[in-house]
MARFI-387512 format. One record per residue: residue in three letters; chain; x, y, z of N, C-alpha, C in turn. Coordinates in steps of 0.1 Angstrom, whole numbers, plus 5000, padded with zeros to 4 digits. Example, Ala and Ser with C-alpha at 12.3 -4.5 7.8 and 13.67 -1.06 7.14 Angstrom:
2
code:unit:n_xx:n_yy:n_zz:ca_xx:ca_yy:ca_zz:c_xx:c_yy:c_zz
ALA:A:5132:4943:5078:5123:4955:5078:5132:4967:5078 $
SER:A:5128:4978:5071:5137:4989:5071:5129:5000:5079 $
This chain:
128
code:unit:n_xx:n_yy:n_zz:ca_xx:ca_yy:ca_zz:c_xx:c_yy:c_zz
MET:A:4595:5913:8606:4586:5920:8616:4572:5917:8613 $
HIS:A:4564:5915:8623:4549:5914:8621:4542:5925:8628 $
GLU:A:4529:5927:8625:4521:5937:8631:4507:5932:8633 $
ASP:A:4502:5935:8645:4488:5932:8649:4481:5943:8655 $
TYR:A:4468:5944:8653:4459:5954:8659:4451:5945:8668 $
PHE:A:4448:5950:8681:4440:5942:8690:4433:5950:8700 $
ARG:A:4422:5945:8706:4415:5951:8717:4419:5943:8730 $
VAL:A:4423:5950:8740:4427:5943:8753:4415:5937:8759 $
THR:A:4417:5924:8763:4406:5917:8770:4410:5913:8784 $
SER:A:4423:5912:8786:4428:5909:8800:4442:5914:8802 $
CYS:A:4445:5917:8814:4458:5921:8819:4462:5911:8829 $
GLN:A:4470:5901:8825:4473:5890:8834:4483:5893:8844 $
HIS:A:4492:5902:8841:4503:5905:8851:4507:5920:8849 $
ASN:A:4507:5927:8860:4512:5941:8860:4521:5943:8872 $
GLY:A:4533:5938:8871:4542:5938:8882:4551:5951:8882 $
TYR:A:4561:5950:8891:4570:5961:8893:4578:5964:8880 $
LYS:A:4582:5953:8873:4591:5955:8862:4584:5951:8848 $
TYR:A:4575:5941:8848:4570:5935:8836:4555:5936:8836 $
THR:A:4549:5936:8824:4535:5936:8822:4532:5926:8811 $
ILE:A:4521:5918:8813:4516:5909:8803:4501:5912:8801 $
PHE:A:4498:5914:8788:4483:5916:8785:4480:5910:8772 $
THR:A:4467:5907:8770:4462:5899:8759:4449:5905:8753 $
GLY:A:4447:5902:8741:4435:5907:8734:4431:5900:8722 $
ILE:A:4420:5904:8716:4414:5898:8704:4419:5906:8692 $
PRO:A:4422:5900:8681:4427:5907:8669:4416:5916:8663 $
LEU:A:4420:5927:8658:4411:5936:8651:4416:5939:8637 $
LYS:A:4407:5942:8628:4411:5947:8615:4419:5960:8617 $
ALA:A:4428:5962:8608:4437:5974:8609:4428:5987:8609 $
ASP:A:4431:5995:8619:4424:6008:8621:4408:6006:8622 $
SER:A:4404:5996:8629:4390:5994:8630:4387:5988:8644 $
TYR:A:4374:5988:8648:4370:5982:8660:4365:5967:8658 $
LYS:A:4364:5964:8645:4358:5951:8641:4368:5939:8643 $
ILE:A:4363:5928:8649:4372:5917:8652:4377:5911:8638 $
ASN:A:4389:5908:8638:4396:5902:8626:4394:5887:8625 $
SER:A:4396:5880:8636:4395:5866:8636:4393:5861:8650 $
GLY:A:4385:5850:8652:4383:5844:8665:4392:5832:8667 $
LYS:A:4401:5830:8658:4410:5818:8659:4423:5820:8665 $
TYR:A:4426:5832:8669:4439:5835:8676:4437:5847:8685 $
ILE:A:4447:5848:8694:4447:5859:8704:4461:5865:8703 $
VAL:A:4462:5878:8707:4475:5885:8707:4479:5887:8721 $
SER:A:4491:5884:8725:4497:5886:8738:4510:5893:8738 $
ILE:A:4511:5902:8747:4523:5911:8748:4530:5908:8762 $
ARG:A:4543:5906:8762:4551:5906:8774:4562:5917:8772 $
CYS:A:4562:5926:8781:4572:5937:8780:4575:5943:8793 $
GLU:A:4586:5951:8793:4590:5959:8805:4581:5971:8806 $
ASN:A:4577:5974:8818:4568:5985:8820:4573:5998:8814 $
GLN:A:4587:6001:8814:4592:6013:8809:4590:6014:8794 $
SER:A:4587:6003:8787:4585:6004:8773:4570:6007:8769 $
LEU:A:4562:6007:8779:4547:6010:8776:4545:6025:8775 $
PRO:A:4537:6029:8764:4534:6043:8763:4524:6047:8774 $
ILE:A:4514:6038:8777:4505:6040:8788:4502:6026:8794 $
LYS:A:4496:6026:8806:4492:6013:8813:4481:6007:8805 $
PRO:A:4482:5995:8801:4471:5988:8794:4459:5985:8803 $
SER:A:4447:5986:8797:4435:5982:8804:4425:5977:8795 $
VAL:A:4416:5969:8800:4406:5962:8792:4398:5972:8784 $
GLY:A:4396:5969:8771:4388:5978:8762:4396:5987:8753 $
GLN:A:4409:5989:8757:4418:5997:8748:4421:5990:8735 $
GLN:A:4424:5997:8725:4428:5992:8712:4443:5995:8711 $
TRP:A:4451:5985:8706:4465:5987:8705:4470:5982:8692 $
ARG:A:4481:5988:8688:4489:5983:8676:4502:5979:8681 $
VAL:A:4507:5967:8677:4520:5962:8681:4527:5957:8669 $
ARG:A:4541:5959:8669:4549:5955:8658:4562:5950:8664 $
GLY:A:4566:5938:8658:4579:5932:8663:4580:5918:8659 $
VAL:A:4589:5911:8665:4591:5897:8663:4580:5889:8671 $
ARG:A:4573:5880:8665:4563:5872:8672:4566:5858:8671 $
THR:A:4562:5850:8681:4562:5836:8681:4548:5831:8681 $
LEU:A:4546:5820:8675:4532:5814:8675:4532:5802:8685 $
GLU:A:4522:5802:8693:4520:5791:8703:4506:5787:8703 $
THR:A:4503:5775:8707:4490:5770:8708:4486:5770:8723 $
VAL:A:4474:5776:8726:4470:5777:8740:4456:5770:8741 $
GLN:A:4453:5765:8753:4440:5759:8755:4431:5769:8762 $
ALA:A:4419:5770:8757:4408:5779:8762:4396:5771:8764 $
GLY:A:4394:5764:8775:4383:5755:8777:4385:5743:8768 $
ASP:A:4375:5740:8760:4376:5729:8751:4382:5733:8737 $
TYR:A:4386:5745:8736:4392:5750:8723:4407:5752:8724 $
GLU:A:4413:5750:8712:4427:5754:8711:4428:5766:8702 $
LEU:A:4435:5776:8707:4437:5789:8699:4452:5791:8696 $
GLN:A:4454:5798:8686:4468:5801:8683:4470:5815:8690 $
GLN:A:4482:5816:8696:4486:5828:8703:4497:5835:8695 $
HIS:A:4495:5847:8692:4506:5855:8686:4513:5862:8698 $
LEU:A:4524:5858:8701:4531:5863:8713:4543:5872:8709 $
TYR:A:4542:5884:8714:4552:5895:8712:4559:5896:8725 $
ASP:A:4572:5892:8725:4580:5894:8737:4589:5906:8735 $
ALA:A:4587:5916:8742:4595:5929:8741:4594:5934:8726 $
PRO:A:4582:5938:8722:4580:5942:8708:4587:5955:8705 $
ALA:A:4591:5957:8693:4598:5969:8688:4590:5981:8689 $
GLU:A:4577:5980:8686:4568:5992:8687:4554:5988:8693 $
MET:A:4549:5997:8701:4536:5995:8707:4529:6009:8708 $
GLU:A:4516:6009:8705:4509:6022:8707:4494:6019:8710 $
CYS:A:4489:6026:8719:4475:6026:8722:4468:6035:8712 $
THR:A:4460:6030:8703:4453:6038:8693:4440:6042:8698 $
LEU:A:4437:6054:8695:4423:6059:8699:4413:6056:8688 $
PRO:A:4401:6053:8692:4391:6050:8681:4390:6062:8672 $
GLU:A:4389:6059:8659:4389:6069:8649:4376:6072:8643 $
THR:A:4366:6063:8645:4352:6066:8640:4343:6068:8652 $
GLY:A:4332:6074:8649:4322:6077:8660:4318:6064:8667 $
GLU:A:4315:6054:8659:4310:6041:8664:4321:6035:8673 $
ALA:A:4333:6035:8669:4344:6030:8677:4346:6038:8690 $
LEU:A:4344:6051:8690:4345:6059:8702:4334:6056:8711 $
ILE:A:4322:6054:8706:4310:6050:8714:4313:6037:8722 $
ARG:A:4318:6027:8715:4320:6014:8721:4332:6016:8731 $
PHE:A:4342:6024:8728:4353:6026:8737:4348:6032:8750 $
ILE:A:4340:6043:8749:4335:6049:8761:4326:6040:8769 $
ALA:A:4317:6033:8762:4308:6024:8769:4314:6012:8776 $
ASN:A:4326:6008:8771:4332:5996:8777:4344:5999:8786 $
GLU:A:4349:6011:8786:4361:6014:8793:4358:6017:8808 $
LYS:A:4365:6011:8817:4363:6013:8832:4364:6027:8836 $
GLU:A:4372:6035:8829:4374:6049:8833:4361:6057:8832 $
PHE:A:4352:6052:8824:4339:6059:8821:4328:6053:8828 $
THR:A:4330:6049:8841:4319:6042:8849:4306:6050:8848 $
GLY:A:4295:6043:8846:4282:6049:8846:4278:6054:8832 $
ILE:A:4286:6053:8822:4282:6057:8809:4281:6044:8800 $
GLY:A:4269:6041:8797:4267:6029:8788:4266:6034:8774 $
GLU:A:4263:6024:8765:4263:6027:8751:4253:6038:8747 $
ALA:A:4241:6038:8753:4231:6048:8749:4236:6062:8753 $
LYS:A:4241:6064:8765:4246:6077:8769:4258:6081:8760 $
ALA:A:4267:6072:8758:4279:6075:8749:4275:6079:8736 $
ARG:A:4265:6073:8730:4260:6076:8717:4254:6091:8717 $
ALA:A:4246:6093:8728:4240:6107:8729:4251:6118:8730 $
LEU:A:4261:6115:8738:4272:6124:8739:4279:6127:8726 $
CYS:A:4282:6116:8718:4289:6118:8706:4280:6125:8696 $
GLN:A:4267:6123:8696:4258:6130:8687:4257:6145:8690 $
ALA:A:4257:6148:8703:4256:6162:8708:4269:6169:8704 $
TRP:A:4281:6162:8705:4293:6168:8702:4294:6170:8686 $
ALA:A:4289:6161:8679:4290:6162:8664:4281:6173:8659 $
SER:A:4270:6175:8666:4260:6186:8661:4266:6200:8664 $
ARG:A:4276:6201:8672:4282:6214:8675:4293:6218:8665 $
ARG:A:4297:6209:8657:4308:6211:8647:4304:6219:8636 $
């Protein structure tokens, strides 16, 4: 079994039965990029998803993976492909900085950029 942490960068297919989504690898429990030399892709049945994936979310995936080479413009990247992974979870940002980036980049928070997200987090932290 393998495990990867990643940030969703695209949702290629969200059909009636299956979903395919891809992202960039992250260091475990962090928002920092782990490597620019590979991407993580998930193919799974919709019923196995804890929530609908969207760009900007951070995920942890565990299961059997295959390695494929994909072309991205003039570059070749290695793809870590998980087909029906054993475990998947959308992880919430655990640090203030990760939360700020998540809010600023998530479509669900339209109109809130990084400066406003930072101000909100600072205001919330000062009330603790």
